[in-house]
KOLDOVO-668637 format. One line per field, with one value per residue: residue in three letters; z, x, y of N, C-alpha, C, O, CB in turn. Coordinates in Angstrom, 1 decimal. Last residue first. Glycine has a CB too. Layout:
<atoms>
residu: (Ala ...)
nup: (Z ...)
neast: (X ...)
nnorth: (Y ...)
caup: (Z ...)
caeast: (X ...)
canorth: (Y ...)
cup: (Z ...)
ceast: (X ...)
cnorth: (Y ...)
oup: (Z ...)
oeast: (X ...)
onorth: (Y ...)
cbup: (Z ...)
cbeast: (X ...)
cbnorth: (Y ...)
</atoms>
This chain:
<atoms>
residu: (Ser Gln Gln His Arg Lys Leu Thr Ala Ala Arg Asp Arg Leu Gln Arg Asn Val Gln Gly Ser Phe Ala Ala Lys Ser Lys Leu Ser Ala Asn Thr Arg Leu Gly Val Arg Arg Lys Ile Asp Asp Leu Thr Ile Glu Leu Pro Glu His Gly Cys Ala Met Ala Trp Val Gln Met Arg Thr Trp Phe Glu Glu Ala Asn Ala Asp Thr Ile Gln Gly Ile Gly Val Gly Met Thr Thr Phe Ile Leu Leu Glu Thr Ile Glu Trp Pro Arg Gly Glu Ala Thr Val Glu Glu His Asp Ala Val Lys Glu Val Ser Trp Asn Leu Ser Met)
nup: (101.6 99.5 97.4 97.1 96.3 94.0 92.3 92.3 90.7 88.3 87.7 87.4 85.2 83.2 83.1 82.3 79.7 78.6 78.6 77.0 74.5 74.0 73.8 71.5 69.4 70.7 70.9 70.5 72.3 70.6 69.3 66.3 63.5 60.8 58.7 58.7 59.4 58.2 59.6 62.0 60.6 59.8 62.3 64.7 67.9 70.3 72.3 74.5 77.9 80.3 81.5 80.3 78.4 76.8 75.8 74.8 72.6 71.0 70.4 69.1 66.7 65.5 65.1 63.2 61.1 60.6 59.5 56.7 56.5 60.0 62.5 65.0 67.6 69.5 71.9 73.3 75.0 72.9 71.2 72.6 72.1 69.2 69.5 70.8 68.7 66.6 67.8 68.1 65.6 64.6 66.5 67.2 64.5 62.7 62.0 59.9 57.9 57.7 56.4 53.9 54.8 57.2 57.8 60.0 62.4 65.2 68.7 71.7 75.0 77.3 80.1)
neast: (160.1 160.0 160.7 158.5 156.6 157.6 157.2 154.5 154.0 155.0 153.2 150.8 151.8 151.9 149.2 147.9 149.0 148.0 145.3 145.4 146.2 143.8 142.2 143.2 142.8 140.4 140.4 138.4 139.1 139.8 139.3 141.5 143.4 145.5 145.9 149.4 151.9 153.6 153.6 155.2 157.5 158.2 158.3 159.8 160.4 161.8 160.3 162.3 162.1 159.5 157.5 155.1 155.9 157.2 155.0 153.5 155.1 155.2 152.3 152.1 153.7 152.4 149.9 150.6 151.4 148.9 146.7 146.4 146.6 145.8 145.0 142.5 142.1 143.9 144.7 147.1 146.5 145.2 147.2 149.0 148.3 149.1 151.8 152.7 152.1 153.8 156.2 156.2 156.0 158.5 160.3 158.5 156.2 154.2 152.5 153.3 152.8 150.1 149.3 149.7 148.0 145.5 143.0 143.4 144.2 142.2 141.0 139.9 140.0 137.1 136.1)
nnorth: (161.9 163.9 162.2 160.6 162.4 163.5 161.2 161.1 163.3 162.8 160.6 162.1 163.8 161.7 160.8 163.2 163.5 161.2 161.9 164.3 163.1 161.5 163.5 164.7 162.8 160.5 156.9 154.0 151.1 148.0 145.6 145.6 144.9 145.3 146.9 146.9 146.0 147.5 149.7 149.0 148.5 151.3 152.5 150.2 149.6 149.9 152.6 154.7 153.5 154.6 156.2 156.8 158.4 156.7 155.2 157.4 158.1 155.7 155.6 158.1 157.3 155.1 156.3 158.3 156.5 155.1 156.1 155.5 152.7 151.7 149.8 150.3 151.6 153.6 154.2 153.5 151.2 149.7 149.1 147.4 144.8 144.7 145.2 143.0 141.0 141.9 141.5 138.7 137.6 138.3 137.1 134.0 132.7 134.8 136.9 137.8 135.8 135.6 137.8 139.3 142.1 141.9 141.0 139.3 139.9 140.9 140.5 141.7 141.6 141.6 143.4)
caup: (102.6 100.8 97.5 97.2 97.6 95.0 92.6 93.0 92.2 89.2 87.8 88.4 86.4 83.6 83.4 83.7 80.8 78.6 79.2 78.4 75.1 74.3 74.9 72.7 70.1 69.9 71.4 69.8 72.1 71.7 69.8 67.7 64.1 62.2 58.5 58.4 60.1 57.9 58.2 62.0 61.5 58.8 61.5 63.6 66.9 69.3 72.0 73.4 76.9 79.4 82.1 81.4 79.7 77.4 76.7 75.7 73.7 71.7 71.0 70.1 67.5 66.0 65.8 64.4 61.8 61.0 60.9 57.1 56.0 58.5 62.0 63.7 67.4 68.0 71.6 72.2 75.5 73.9 70.7 72.3 73.3 69.6 68.7 71.3 69.9 66.4 67.5 69.3 66.4 63.9 66.5 67.3 65.9 62.6 63.3 61.1 58.2 58.1 57.9 54.2 53.8 57.0 56.5 58.8 61.5 64.0 67.6 70.6 74.0 76.5 78.6)
caeast: (160.1 159.5 161.6 159.8 156.3 157.5 158.6 155.2 153.6 155.6 154.6 151.1 151.4 153.2 150.3 147.7 149.3 149.4 145.8 145.0 147.1 145.1 141.7 142.9 144.1 140.8 140.6 139.1 138.3 140.1 138.2 141.2 142.1 145.3 144.9 148.2 150.6 153.7 153.0 153.7 157.0 157.9 157.4 159.9 159.4 162.5 160.3 161.4 162.8 160.1 158.9 155.1 155.2 158.1 156.2 152.8 155.0 156.4 153.2 151.4 154.0 153.8 150.1 150.0 152.5 150.2 147.0 146.3 147.8 145.6 146.2 142.8 142.1 143.5 143.5 147.2 147.0 144.3 146.0 149.3 147.9 147.8 150.9 152.9 151.5 152.4 156.1 156.5 154.8 157.3 160.2 159.6 157.0 155.0 152.2 153.3 154.2 150.8 148.9 150.6 148.7 147.0 143.2 142.8 145.0 142.3 142.0 139.7 140.5 138.3 136.0)
canorth: (160.9 164.3 163.4 160.2 161.9 164.3 161.6 160.0 163.3 163.9 160.3 161.0 164.4 162.7 159.8 162.6 164.8 161.4 160.7 164.2 164.2 161.0 162.6 165.6 163.3 161.5 158.4 155.1 152.3 149.0 146.4 145.2 145.4 144.7 145.9 147.7 145.5 145.9 149.8 149.4 147.5 150.1 152.9 151.2 149.2 149.7 151.1 154.6 154.0 153.6 156.0 155.7 159.0 157.7 154.5 156.6 159.2 156.2 154.5 157.8 158.6 155.1 155.2 158.5 157.5 154.4 156.4 156.9 153.5 152.0 150.4 149.6 150.0 153.3 154.7 154.8 152.5 150.0 149.7 148.8 145.3 144.3 146.1 144.1 140.8 141.9 142.6 139.6 137.6 138.8 138.4 134.7 132.7 133.6 136.0 138.8 136.3 134.4 137.9 138.2 141.5 142.2 141.8 138.7 140.3 140.1 141.3 141.0 142.4 141.0 143.1)
cup: (103.2 101.9 99.0 97.8 98.1 96.4 93.7 93.2 93.3 90.5 88.5 88.7 87.8 85.0 84.0 84.0 82.3 79.7 79.6 79.0 76.7 75.1 75.0 73.9 71.4 70.2 70.6 70.7 71.4 71.2 70.8 68.2 65.5 62.9 59.9 58.0 59.8 58.3 57.9 60.6 61.6 59.5 60.4 62.9 65.8 68.1 70.6 72.9 75.8 78.6 81.4 82.1 80.9 78.6 77.3 76.4 74.9 72.8 71.7 71.2 68.9 67.1 66.6 65.6 63.2 61.7 61.3 58.7 56.5 58.0 60.5 63.1 66.1 67.9 70.2 71.9 74.5 74.6 71.8 72.1 73.3 71.0 69.1 70.8 70.6 67.9 67.2 69.0 67.6 64.9 65.7 67.0 65.7 64.0 63.3 62.3 59.6 58.8 58.5 55.9 54.3 55.8 56.5 57.5 60.1 63.1 66.4 69.6 72.8 75.3 77.9)
ceast: (161.4 159.8 161.3 160.7 157.8 157.3 158.6 156.7 154.1 155.2 155.5 152.4 151.6 152.9 151.5 148.8 148.9 149.7 147.4 145.3 146.7 146.1 143.1 142.6 144.1 142.2 140.9 139.2 139.1 139.5 138.2 139.8 142.0 144.2 144.5 147.1 149.4 152.4 153.0 153.1 155.5 157.3 156.9 158.4 159.5 161.5 161.0 161.6 161.9 161.0 159.8 156.4 155.1 157.3 157.0 154.2 154.3 156.2 154.5 151.9 153.5 154.1 151.4 150.1 151.9 151.2 148.2 146.7 147.7 146.9 145.7 144.1 142.3 143.4 143.2 145.8 146.9 145.0 145.2 148.0 148.0 147.4 149.5 151.9 151.5 151.6 154.5 156.1 155.0 156.1 158.9 159.5 158.2 155.7 153.0 152.9 154.3 152.3 149.8 150.7 149.8 147.4 144.7 143.2 144.8 143.4 141.8 140.4 140.5 138.8 137.3)
cnorth: (161.1 163.0 163.8 161.1 161.1 163.6 162.6 160.4 162.1 163.6 161.4 160.6 163.1 163.2 160.7 161.7 164.1 162.4 160.6 163.4 164.2 161.8 162.0 164.6 164.1 162.0 159.3 156.4 153.3 150.2 147.4 146.1 144.8 145.5 145.1 146.5 146.2 145.5 148.3 149.1 147.6 149.0 151.7 151.3 150.5 149.1 151.1 153.2 153.9 154.2 155.1 155.4 158.3 158.2 155.5 155.8 158.4 157.2 155.0 156.7 158.2 156.2 155.1 157.4 157.9 155.4 155.7 157.1 155.1 152.6 150.4 150.4 149.5 151.8 154.6 155.1 153.8 151.1 150.2 149.5 146.8 145.2 146.1 145.2 142.3 141.9 142.8 140.9 138.4 138.8 138.8 136.3 133.4 133.7 134.7 137.9 137.0 134.8 136.6 138.0 140.5 141.4 142.3 139.6 139.7 140.8 140.2 141.5 141.4 142.0 142.6)
oup: (104.1 103.0 99.8 98.8 99.2 97.4 94.4 94.1 94.5 91.4 89.2 89.9 88.8 85.8 85.1 85.1 83.3 80.6 80.6 80.1 77.6 76.1 76.1 75.1 72.2 71.3 69.7 71.1 71.6 70.0 71.6 67.6 65.8 62.8 60.1 57.2 60.6 57.7 57.2 60.5 61.3 58.9 60.2 63.0 66.1 67.4 69.9 72.9 75.9 78.4 81.9 83.0 82.0 79.6 78.4 77.6 76.0 73.8 72.9 72.4 69.9 68.2 67.8 66.8 64.2 62.7 62.5 59.1 56.7 58.6 59.9 63.3 65.9 68.1 69.7 71.5 74.9 74.9 71.6 72.9 73.9 71.0 69.2 71.5 71.0 68.1 67.6 69.9 68.2 65.1 66.1 67.2 64.7 64.5 63.9 63.5 60.4 59.8 59.7 56.6 55.2 55.8 55.7 56.5 59.3 63.0 66.4 69.5 72.9 74.7 77.9)
oeast: (161.8 159.7 162.3 161.4 158.1 157.8 159.6 157.4 154.2 156.0 156.5 152.7 152.2 153.8 152.0 149.3 149.5 150.6 147.8 145.7 147.6 146.7 143.7 142.7 145.1 142.7 141.7 138.2 140.3 139.3 137.4 139.4 142.4 144.3 143.5 147.3 148.4 151.7 152.0 152.3 154.7 156.4 155.8 157.5 159.4 161.9 160.9 162.6 160.9 160.9 160.9 156.6 155.1 157.9 157.4 154.4 154.6 156.9 154.8 151.8 154.3 154.6 151.6 150.4 152.6 151.8 148.6 146.9 148.7 147.9 145.3 144.1 142.2 144.3 142.3 145.6 146.7 144.3 144.6 147.7 147.2 146.5 148.8 151.3 150.5 150.7 154.0 155.6 154.0 155.4 158.3 158.4 158.8 155.8 152.6 153.0 155.3 152.8 150.1 151.7 150.6 147.3 145.0 143.7 145.7 143.5 141.4 140.7 141.1 138.2 138.4)
onorth: (160.4 163.4 164.1 160.7 161.0 164.1 162.5 160.0 162.2 163.7 161.1 160.2 163.3 163.0 160.4 161.8 164.5 162.3 160.1 163.6 164.1 161.5 162.0 165.1 164.1 161.6 159.1 156.9 153.4 150.4 147.8 147.0 143.7 146.7 144.4 145.6 146.1 144.7 148.0 148.3 146.7 148.5 151.4 150.5 151.6 148.2 152.1 152.6 153.2 155.4 154.8 154.6 158.7 158.5 155.2 155.9 158.9 157.2 154.7 156.8 158.0 155.9 155.0 157.7 157.9 155.1 155.8 158.2 155.8 152.9 149.4 151.6 148.3 151.0 155.3 156.2 154.9 152.1 151.3 150.4 147.5 146.0 147.1 146.0 142.8 142.6 143.8 141.6 138.8 139.8 139.8 136.8 133.6 134.8 133.7 138.3 136.9 134.3 136.6 138.1 140.8 140.2 143.3 139.1 139.6 142.0 139.1 142.7 140.3 142.9 143.1)
cbup: (102.0 100.6 96.4 96.1 97.5 94.6 91.4 92.1 92.1 88.8 86.4 87.9 86.2 82.6 82.1 83.8 80.6 77.1 78.4 78.6 74.3 73.1 74.5 72.3 69.1 70.1 72.4 68.5 73.4 72.1 70.3 68.7 63.3 63.2 57.5 57.1 61.4 58.8 57.2 62.4 62.9 58.2 61.0 62.5 67.6 69.7 71.9 72.2 76.7 78.7 83.4 80.8 79.5 76.3 75.8 74.8 73.1 70.7 69.8 69.7 66.7 64.7 65.1 64.2 60.9 59.8 61.8 56.9 54.3 58.3 62.2 62.6 67.7 66.9 71.9 70.7 76.0 74.8 69.9 70.9 74.3 69.8 67.3 71.1 70.6 65.5 66.4 69.7 66.7 62.7 66.0 66.5 66.5 61.2 63.2 60.9 57.1 56.9 58.1 53.7 52.8 58.3 56.4 59.1 61.8 63.3 68.2 70.1 74.3 75.9 77.9)
cbeast: (159.9 157.8 161.2 160.2 154.8 156.4 159.1 155.1 152.0 155.2 155.2 150.5 149.8 153.3 150.8 146.3 148.1 149.9 145.4 144.0 146.8 145.6 140.2 141.5 144.7 139.8 141.5 138.4 137.9 141.8 137.4 142.6 140.9 146.7 145.5 148.5 150.7 155.0 153.9 153.4 157.6 159.2 158.0 161.1 157.7 163.5 158.8 161.8 164.1 159.2 158.8 154.6 154.0 158.4 157.2 151.6 154.0 157.2 153.6 150.3 153.1 154.7 150.0 148.8 152.9 150.8 145.8 144.8 147.8 144.3 147.7 141.4 140.8 144.7 143.4 148.0 148.6 144.0 145.2 150.3 148.7 147.8 151.0 154.2 152.3 152.0 157.0 158.0 154.4 157.0 161.5 160.5 157.3 156.1 150.6 152.2 154.6 151.0 147.1 152.2 149.3 147.9 142.1 141.1 146.2 140.8 143.9 138.3 142.0 137.9 135.7)
cbnorth: (159.4 164.7 164.6 160.0 160.9 165.2 162.2 158.6 163.2 165.3 160.0 159.9 165.0 164.0 159.0 161.9 166.4 161.8 159.6 164.3 165.7 160.7 161.5 166.7 164.2 162.5 158.4 155.4 152.9 149.2 145.7 145.4 145.0 144.8 144.8 149.1 145.5 145.0 150.6 151.0 147.8 149.7 154.1 150.7 149.1 148.8 150.4 155.8 153.5 153.1 155.6 154.3 159.3 158.9 153.7 155.6 160.5 156.9 153.5 157.5 160.0 155.3 154.3 158.6 158.8 153.8 156.0 157.5 153.5 153.2 149.4 149.6 149.5 153.8 155.9 154.5 152.3 148.7 148.8 149.0 144.7 142.6 145.8 144.4 139.7 140.6 142.9 139.7 136.2 137.9 139.1 134.1 131.1 133.4 135.7 140.1 137.2 133.5 137.7 138.6 142.7 141.9 143.2 138.6 140.0 140.1 141.5 140.9 142.9 139.6 144.4)
</atoms>
């Protein structure tokens, strides 16, 4: 299934799709919607989106992302067709990712 997205409802959507850093942030957030299980950025979920994004990055072994809460709030109205995950489902996903990383570490230590 393809990832469909729209910034049509983002205030000044031309600005967040401008070449360079604005588009890089927008594109990252578009693809992040799948991992965090939030397909639409709203005023009500912007902080949860940011938190899930940082948690997911760390669970995957990456440094926290240099995306600010203001970057996300600037893109309120961004929509994708990513499936919605409850907090419990997202927590389970993060737990599985951490356990997979631990299992990989264990295999490397036993080699």
